[in-house]
N, C-alpha and C positions, 0 to 999 in steps of 0.2 A: 827710620826717618822721623825727625822731630819737627813739629810745626812751630814756627816762630810768629807770634801775633803782635810782637812789640811795635810794629809800625801801623797797626790798625787800632783805632779807639773802640771802646765798647759800643758806641752808637752805630758804627759801621758794621761791627760783628752782629749786633742785634738785627740790623736791617737785612743782612745776608741770611741770617737764620730764618727770619720771618718770610723772606723771599723763597726759601726752600720748603718751609712748612706748608704754605698754602697749596702749592701744586701737589704735595704729597697727600694732603687731606682730600683734595679733589680726586686724585688717583684712587685712593682707598674707597671713597664713596662710589666712584664709577665701577670699580670691580665688584662691589656689593650689588649694585644694580644689574650688572652683567650676570652674576650668579643667580639672581632672582628672576632673570628673564625679562627685565624691564627695559633693557637696551639690547641690541643685537650684536654690536661690535664695540670693542674698545682696545686701542693699541696702548698698552701700558708702558709708562716711562718710569716706573718705580725704580729708584736707585740712580736716576739720571738728573735729579733736581739740581744738584750743585753745578752741573755743567751748564744748564740753562741760566741759572742765576749768575754764575761767574762770568759767562760770556756777555750777557746783557749789561751787567754792571761795569764791564770793562770797555763797552762801546763808547766811541766819541760821537759828537753831534752829527758828523757827516758820514758815519758808517752805518751799515745795515747788515743783517744776517738772513740767510735762508734756512728754513727749519725742516724738520721731519715730523711725521705723525706723533712720535714719542716726546716731542719737545714742547708740550703744552705750557711748561713753565716760562717759556720765552714770552708768551703773551701776558702772563700775569705780572 
């Protein structure tokens, strides 16, 4: 499968990347805190960042979504 980005400009691609990076960084930090015993539970969503970002970027003004514990990226 080949990815064709010809219809997306660099600004949009950068926005999507940043949208995926922030939840990943939070996920990684929360897992460190979990392993250190500083928090008691964390439902990891690592690997699902693109789903949250893609869905929220595609929403129209009058649409909404329902989330799951692993979809913290939706809020960011």
